[in-house]
C-alpha positions in Angstrom: -0.1 -0.3 -0.1 1.5 3.4 -0.8 -0.3 5.4 2.1 1.7 6.7 5.1 1.1 8.5 8.4 3.7 11.1 8.4 4.5 12.5 12.0 4.3 16.4 12.0 7.4 16.6 13.8 9.2 15.5 10.5 7.9 18.8 8.6 9.4 22.1 9.0 7.2 24.6 10.2 6.6 26.3 7.0 5.5 23.0 5.6 3.4 22.0 8.1 1.8 25.5 7.7 1.3 24.8 4.1 -0.2 21.3 4.5 -2.6 22.8 7.1 -3.5 25.9 5.2 -4.4 23.8 2.0 -6.4 21.3 4.0 -8.7 23.8 5.5 -8.9 25.6 2.1 -10.6 22.6 0.8 -13.4 22.9 3.1 -15.2 26.0 1.6 -16.5 28.6 4.2 -20.0 27.4 5.1 -19.3 26.5 9.0 -23.0 26.6 9.9 -24.2 29.4 12.3 -21.1 30.5 13.4 -18.3 32.0 11.0 -14.9 30.7 11.9 -11.9 32.6 10.8 -9.2 30.7 8.7 -6.9 31.4 11.5 -8.9 29.8 14.1 -9.7 27.1 11.7 -5.8 26.5 11.3 -5.3 26.3 15.3 -7.9 24.0 15.7 -6.3 21.4 13.1 -3.0 22.1 14.2 -3.9 21.3 18.1 -5.5 18.1 16.6 -2.4 17.2 15.0 0.0 18.1 17.8 -2.5 16.1 20.5 -2.7 13.0 17.9 -6.5 13.6 17.4 -5.7 13.9 13.8 -3.1 12.5 11.8 -1.3 13.7 8.4 -1.3 10.9 5.5 0.6 11.1 2.5 -0.1 9.0 -0.8 2.8 7.8 -3.1 0.5 7.2 -5.8 -1.7 10.3 -6.0 1.1 12.4 -4.2 -1.5 13.9 -1.9 -1.4 14.9 1.5 -4.6 14.9 3.8 -5.5 15.0 7.2 -7.8 12.4 9.1 -9.6 12.3 12.3 -7.2 9.7 14.1 -10.3 7.4 14.8 -11.5 7.4 11.1 -12.0 4.1 10.2 -10.3 4.5 7.0 -7.0 4.7 8.9 -7.4 0.9 10.2 -5.7 -0.4 7.2 -2.8 2.4 7.3 -2.3 1.6 10.9 -2.1 -1.9 10.3 0.5 -1.6 7.9 2.5 0.8 10.3 2.6 -1.4 13.2 
């Protein structure tokens, strides 16, 4: 399988910021009744990554990066490969 969990400490701060900013830009701007600023959203995603509540994934085949909640069922197969 060509999908890898990337520890965020392996990225420079600039690279991590770029990955998170690109990720949150895909979400659009509809946050429901309360508008959330991009900087607030950035801090939320970074916090989740730092606390292990979310993980950074890289797919060799598509050369794409994504962020998933750590308990997302789609990650079960990826975690099994890394253990």
